[in-house]
C-alpha positions in Angstrom: -25.7 40.7 9.8 -22.6 39.5 11.7 -24.8 39.1 14.8 -27.1 36.6 13.0 -24.1 34.7 11.7 -22.7 34.4 15.2 -26.1 33.4 16.6 -27.0 30.9 13.9 -23.6 29.8 13.0 -21.7 30.2 9.8 -23.5 29.1 6.6 -20.2 28.1 5.1 -19.6 24.4 5.0 -16.2 23.1 5.7 -14.7 21.2 2.8 -14.5 17.4 3.3 -11.1 16.0 3.8 -11.6 12.9 1.7 -8.2 11.4 2.4 -8.7 11.6 6.2 -12.2 10.3 5.8 -10.9 7.4 3.8 -8.2 6.6 6.4 -10.9 6.5 9.1 -13.2 4.2 7.1 -10.2 2.0 6.3 -9.4 1.7 10.0 -13.0 0.8 10.6 -12.7 -2.0 7.9 -15.2 -0.3 5.7 -13.1 -0.8 2.6 -15.6 -0.1 -0.1 -16.6 3.2 1.5 -12.9 4.0 2.1 -12.2 3.3 -1.6 -14.9 5.9 -2.6 -13.4 8.5 -0.3 -9.9 7.9 -1.6 -11.2 8.2 -5.2 -12.7 11.5 -4.3 -9.4 12.5 -2.7 -7.6 11.5 -5.9 -9.8 13.9 -7.9 -8.6 16.7 -5.6 -5.0 15.6 -6.0 -4.6 13.7 -9.2 -1.7 11.3 -9.2 -1.0 11.6 -5.5 1.2 8.6 -4.6 -0.1 8.4 -1.0 -3.8 8.3 -2.1 -3.0 5.8 -4.8 -1.3 3.5 -2.3 -4.4 3.7 -0.1 -6.5 2.8 -3.1 -4.3 -0.2 -3.8 -4.6 -1.3 -0.2 -8.4 -1.1 -0.4 -8.4 -3.1 -3.6 -6.4 -5.7 -1.9 -8.7 -5.9 1.1 -11.8 -6.3 -1.1 -10.1 -9.0 -3.3 -9.4 -6.9 -6.4 -5.8 -8.0 -6.5 -5.3 -7.2 -10.3 -6.4 -3.6 -9.7 -4.1 -3.4 -6.7 -1.1 -4.6 -8.7 -1.8 -2.1 -11.5 -2.2 0.7 -8.9 1.1 -0.1 -7.1 2.8 -0.4 -10.5 1.4 3.0 -11.4 2.8 4.5 -8.2 6.2 3.0 -8.9 6.3 4.4 -12.4 5.7 7.9 -10.9 8.0 7.3 -7.9 10.4 4.2 -8.0 11.3 5.0 -4.3 7.8 4.5 -2.9 8.6 1.8 -0.4 5.0 1.1 0.5 4.2 0.3 -3.1 7.2 -2.1 -3.2 6.0 -3.8 0.0 2.4 -4.2 -1.1 3.3 -5.3 -4.6 5.7 -7.9 -3.4 3.0 -9.7 -1.4 0.5 -9.5 -4.2 3.1 -11.0 -6.6 3.7 -13.8 -4.1 0.0 -14.7 -4.3 0.4 -14.9 -8.1 3.4 -17.2 -7.6 5.7 -14.6 -9.2 8.5 -15.1 -6.7 11.4 -13.6 -8.6 9.5 -10.3 -9.0 8.4 -10.4 -5.4 12.1 -10.9 -4.3 13.1 -7.7 -6.2 10.4 -5.7 -4.6 11.1 -7.0 -1.1 14.8 -6.1 -1.6 13.9 -2.6 -2.8 11.6 -2.2 0.2 14.4 -3.3 2.6 17.0 -1.1 0.9 15.2 2.0 2.2 12.8 0.9 4.9 10.2 3.3 6.4 10.4 4.8 9.8 7.6 4.9 12.4 5.9 2.7 14.9 4.2 0.4 12.4 7.4 0.0 10.3 9.0 -2.5 12.6 6.4 -5.2 11.9 6.5 -4.7 8.1 10.3 -4.7 8.0 10.5 -7.9 10.0 7.8 -9.5 7.8 9.6 -8.5 4.7 12.9 -9.8 6.0 11.6 -13.2 7.1 9.6 -13.6 3.8 12.7 -12.6 1.8 14.9 -15.1 3.7 12.4 -17.8 3.1 12.1 -17.0 -0.6 15.9 -16.9 -1.0 16.2 -20.2 0.8 13.7 -21.8 -1.4 15.4 -20.4 -4.5 18.7 -21.9 -3.4 17.1 -25.2 -2.7 15.7 -25.3 -6.3 19.0 -24.2 -8.0 21.6 -26.1 -6.0 22.1 -29.8 -6.7 21.6 -32.1 -3.8 24.7 -32.9 -1.8 25.7 -36.6 -2.1 26.6 -38.6 0.9 30.2 -39.9 0.7 
Protein backbone atom coordinates (compact mmCIF):
# COMPACT_ATOMS: atom_id res chain seq x y z
CA UNK A 1 0.00 0.00 0.00
CA UNK A 2 2.86 2.38 0.77
CA UNK A 3 4.13 1.88 -2.77
CA UNK A 4 0.82 3.14 -4.23
CA UNK A 5 0.76 6.15 -1.92
CA UNK A 6 4.25 7.10 -3.06
CA UNK A 7 3.37 6.53 -6.68
CA UNK A 8 0.04 8.33 -6.67
CA UNK A 9 0.82 10.83 -3.98
CA UNK A 10 -0.77 11.18 -0.60
CA UNK A 11 -4.53 11.28 -0.45
CA UNK A 12 -4.34 13.55 2.59
CA UNK A 13 -5.07 17.17 1.83
CA UNK A 14 -3.03 19.86 3.47
CA UNK A 15 -5.14 22.17 5.61
CA UNK A 16 -5.66 25.62 4.18
CA UNK A 17 -3.89 28.45 5.96
CA UNK A 18 -6.70 30.96 5.70
CA UNK A 19 -4.69 33.75 7.32
CA UNK A 20 -1.85 33.44 4.80
CA UNK A 21 -4.37 33.14 1.98
CA UNK A 22 -6.10 36.30 3.21
CA UNK A 23 -2.81 38.21 3.34
CA UNK A 24 -2.01 37.19 -0.24
CA UNK A 25 -5.46 38.20 -1.47
CA UNK A 26 -5.19 41.51 0.40
CA UNK A 27 -1.81 42.19 -1.20
CA UNK A 28 -3.43 41.49 -4.59
CA UNK A 29 -6.15 44.04 -3.70
CA UNK A 30 -8.83 41.35 -3.68
CA UNK A 31 -10.36 42.72 -0.50
CA UNK A 32 -13.72 40.91 -0.54
CA UNK A 33 -12.00 37.58 -1.09
CA UNK A 34 -9.43 38.40 1.60
CA UNK A 35 -12.26 39.22 3.99
CA UNK A 36 -13.74 35.77 3.40
CA UNK A 37 -10.39 34.10 4.10
CA UNK A 38 -9.83 36.15 7.25
CA UNK A 39 -13.30 35.26 8.52
CA UNK A 40 -12.45 31.59 8.02
CA UNK A 41 -9.15 32.14 9.85
CA UNK A 42 -11.09 33.75 12.69
CA UNK A 43 -13.22 30.60 12.99
CA UNK A 44 -10.02 28.64 13.54
CA UNK A 45 -8.68 31.16 16.06
CA UNK A 46 -11.65 33.00 17.62
CA UNK A 47 -10.80 36.45 18.89
CA UNK A 48 -7.31 36.54 17.36
CA UNK A 49 -6.27 40.21 17.38
CA UNK A 50 -4.11 39.91 14.25
CA UNK A 51 -6.93 38.38 12.24
CA UNK A 52 -9.40 40.97 13.53
CA UNK A 53 -7.08 43.80 12.50
CA UNK A 54 -6.79 42.33 9.01
CA UNK A 55 -10.59 42.13 8.86
CA UNK A 56 -10.81 45.78 9.90
CA UNK A 57 -8.38 46.76 7.15
CA UNK A 58 -10.46 44.86 4.60
CA UNK A 59 -13.60 46.62 5.83
CA UNK A 60 -11.83 49.95 5.40
CA UNK A 61 -10.71 49.12 1.86
CA UNK A 62 -14.24 48.14 0.77
CA UNK A 63 -15.79 51.23 2.38
CA UNK A 64 -17.38 49.52 5.39
CA UNK A 65 -15.94 52.08 7.80
CA UNK A 66 -18.48 51.56 10.60
CA UNK A 67 -17.67 47.86 10.71
CA UNK A 68 -13.96 48.67 10.65
CA UNK A 69 -14.34 51.04 13.61
CA UNK A 70 -16.27 48.42 15.59
CA UNK A 71 -13.69 45.78 14.78
CA UNK A 72 -10.75 47.98 15.84
CA UNK A 73 -12.60 48.87 19.05
CA UNK A 74 -13.17 45.17 19.70
CA UNK A 75 -9.44 44.52 19.28
CA UNK A 76 -8.62 47.34 21.71
CA UNK A 77 -11.05 45.98 24.29
CA UNK A 78 -9.16 42.68 24.18
CA UNK A 79 -5.71 44.27 23.92
CA UNK A 80 -5.39 48.01 24.67
CA UNK A 81 -1.75 47.87 23.50
CA UNK A 82 -2.60 46.82 19.92
CA UNK A 83 -0.84 49.68 18.15
CA UNK A 84 -2.11 48.71 14.71
CA UNK A 85 -5.68 49.06 15.92
CA UNK A 86 -4.90 52.50 17.38
CA UNK A 87 -3.42 53.59 14.06
CA UNK A 88 -6.27 52.32 11.90
CA UNK A 89 -8.94 53.59 14.26
CA UNK A 90 -7.36 57.06 14.45
CA UNK A 91 -7.63 57.61 10.71
CA UNK A 92 -11.18 56.28 10.55
CA UNK A 93 -12.15 58.65 13.36
CA UNK A 94 -10.63 61.53 11.40
CA UNK A 95 -12.89 60.68 8.47
CA UNK A 96 -15.83 60.98 10.88
CA UNK A 97 -14.45 64.35 12.08
CA UNK A 98 -13.85 62.97 15.59
CA UNK A 99 -10.52 64.74 16.02
CA UNK A 100 -10.17 64.51 19.81
CA UNK A 101 -10.59 60.75 19.77
CA UNK A 102 -8.24 60.46 16.79
CA UNK A 103 -5.59 62.46 18.65
CA UNK A 104 -5.77 60.04 21.59
CA UNK A 105 -5.31 57.03 19.34
CA UNK A 106 -2.43 58.60 17.42
CA UNK A 107 -0.71 59.41 20.73
CA UNK A 108 -1.21 55.83 21.93
CA UNK A 109 0.17 54.50 18.63
CA UNK A 110 3.23 56.75 18.88
CA UNK A 111 3.82 55.91 22.55
CA UNK A 112 4.78 52.37 21.53
CA UNK A 113 5.39 52.35 17.76
CA UNK A 114 5.90 49.10 15.86
CA UNK A 115 9.20 47.88 14.46
CA UNK A 116 9.91 46.70 10.94
CA UNK A 117 10.40 47.97 7.43
CA UNK A 118 6.89 49.32 6.90
CA UNK A 119 6.72 50.92 10.33
CA UNK A 120 8.72 54.02 9.39
CA UNK A 121 6.12 55.25 6.92
CA UNK A 122 3.26 54.73 9.38
CA UNK A 123 5.14 56.37 12.25
CA UNK A 124 5.95 59.44 10.15
CA UNK A 125 2.37 59.62 8.87
CA UNK A 126 1.04 59.44 12.43
CA UNK A 127 3.51 62.09 13.65
CA UNK A 128 2.73 64.56 10.89
CA UNK A 129 -1.02 64.02 11.23
CA UNK A 130 -0.84 64.46 14.99
CA UNK A 131 1.24 67.64 14.66
CA UNK A 132 -1.28 69.03 12.19
CA UNK A 133 -4.21 68.14 14.45
CA UNK A 134 -2.57 69.62 17.53
CA UNK A 135 -1.76 72.78 15.58
CA UNK A 136 -5.38 73.08 14.48
CA UNK A 137 -6.60 72.48 18.02
CA UNK A 138 -4.36 75.29 19.31
CA UNK A 139 -5.57 77.61 16.56
CA UNK A 140 -9.16 77.02 17.65
CA UNK A 141 -8.60 77.37 21.41
CA UNK A 142 -6.12 80.23 21.50
CA UNK A 143 -7.45 83.76 21.06
CA UNK A 144 -5.95 85.75 18.21
CA UNK A 145 -2.91 87.86 19.01
CA UNK A 146 -3.66 91.58 18.76
CA UNK A 147 -1.29 93.92 17.00
CA UNK A 148 0.12 96.57 19.30
